[in-house]
N, C-alpha and C positions, 0 to 999 in steps of 0.2 A: 752243672745245670745248663750253662750257655750251650755246650755241644748238643745237648738234646733239643734245645729251642731252636738252634740253627738247622739241625736235621729235620725237624718237624716243619719250619718254615720252607726249607727246600723242597720237600716232598709235597707240601701244599701248593707250592708255586708250579711244580711240575704237573700235578693232577689238574690244575686249573688251566694251563697251557694246553694240555691235551685235550681237555673237554671243550676248550674254546674252539679248536680246529674241528673236533668231531662235530661240534654243533653247527659249524659254519657250512657244512655240506647238508643240504636238505635232500632226503632219500624218500621218493614217493612210489607207490604201486609196485612194489618189488614182488617177484613171482619167480619160480623155476619150474621148468618143464617135468612131468612125470617121466619115469622110465620103466622099461620091462626088464625082465629077468635076463642077465647076460650083457645088457647094455653098460657100456663103460663111461659114457660122457653125456652131459646135457648142458644147458645153458640157464643162467640166471639174468633177469632182465629188470629194468627199473628206470626211474627218472632221477637225475642228479642235478642239483642246483647248488653251486659254491657261492657264498656271499662274496669272498675273496677268491682270486685264482688258486687253483689247486690241481693236483693230478691224482686219478685213480691209479695205483701202481701195482695192485694184486689183491690176494686175500687168502683165506684158509677156511677150512671147513672139516669137522670130524668125519663127514660122509664122503670126502674126496681126497685122494692122495695129492692131487695137484690142483690149484685154483689159479687162473690167469686171465688177464684182461685180453680179449680177442676182438678181431674185427673181421667181417665178411664183406667183400666187395667184388663187383665184377672186373674182370681184366679180360677184355676183349669179350668172348662169349662164354668164359668160364668163371664160375663163382669160386673164389679163393678165401680160405680163412687162415689167419695166422695171429700169433700173439702181437700185441702193439707194444713195440719196443719202447722202454723209457716211461710208459704209462699213457693213460688217456687224459689230455687236457680238459680242465673244466674251467672255462672262463668265467670271470666274476660276474654273477647275476644271470648267466645264461644257461637255460636248461639243456642239458645233454641226456638224450634219450638211448638207453640200451636196450634194444629191440631185436626180435629175430630178423636176420638179414642183414644186420649192422654190427654196431658195436654190442658186446655182451660179456658177462663173466662167465668163463668156461670152467665147468667142474668135470676133472677127468679123474681116471682110476677109481671110479665109483666103488664103494666098499659094499653096497646093496642097493637094490632098486628104490628109487623114490617114489613113494605110493602118494597118489592123488588124495587131495584133502588133509595131508599132513603138513607138517613145518620142518624146515631144517635149520640149524644154526649156521650162518655165514658171517665171517669177519672180513670187513673191507679195509683195505690199507690205503691211506691218502698220504700225499705229501704236499706241503705248502710251498710258496715261492722261495722260502729260505732252505727248503729240503728237510724240514723237521716232519717225521713220520708220525702219524696217528692210526689207531684202529677204532672202527666202529662195528659193534656186534649187533646183528639183525637176527630175527626169526622170520624166515621166508616161506610163505605158502607155496605148496606144490600143487600144480594144476596141470590139466591137459590142454588148456587154451589160455591165451592171453586175457587179461580183464577186458571185457567188452566183446569177447568172442573171436578176436583175430587169430588165425591159424598160426601156430609157433613154427620155427624151423625145425627140421628132424636132425638130431645129433647122433643117431644110431650108428651112422656109417663114419663117423669121424675116426681118423687113424691118429694113433699116437706116436 
């Protein structure tokens, strides 16, 4: 009986520690851009606010073969997009916006088109300051435009 109680306690402690970090990152206004037949990549966008410092280090989704944290930025007069090595820093209490033309979650090797007015499952992976990894599952709406009508960036020409 002692062994069963210890295992139960350990599992409960692990579950509580995982949900504590997952709940310490507030996720608002998540959306992903719809795609057309043959398009193999798109972006997901949102606002992230960590109660304590954390990093967004990756993700997964059954609709994509690869999910990475990316950044777009100007280098001279050329817009460059690349994965963020080591993950995206989320400073304590400061909102970090993932938006077209900046940081975003890149969904690549799409298995089918993402249709407007549907939702997709997306799991985000965070790491706390101690390196403890947790996952947060979302249902993300698919849209042709950002909330409020801002034009999203076009990922149709993204090369893998």
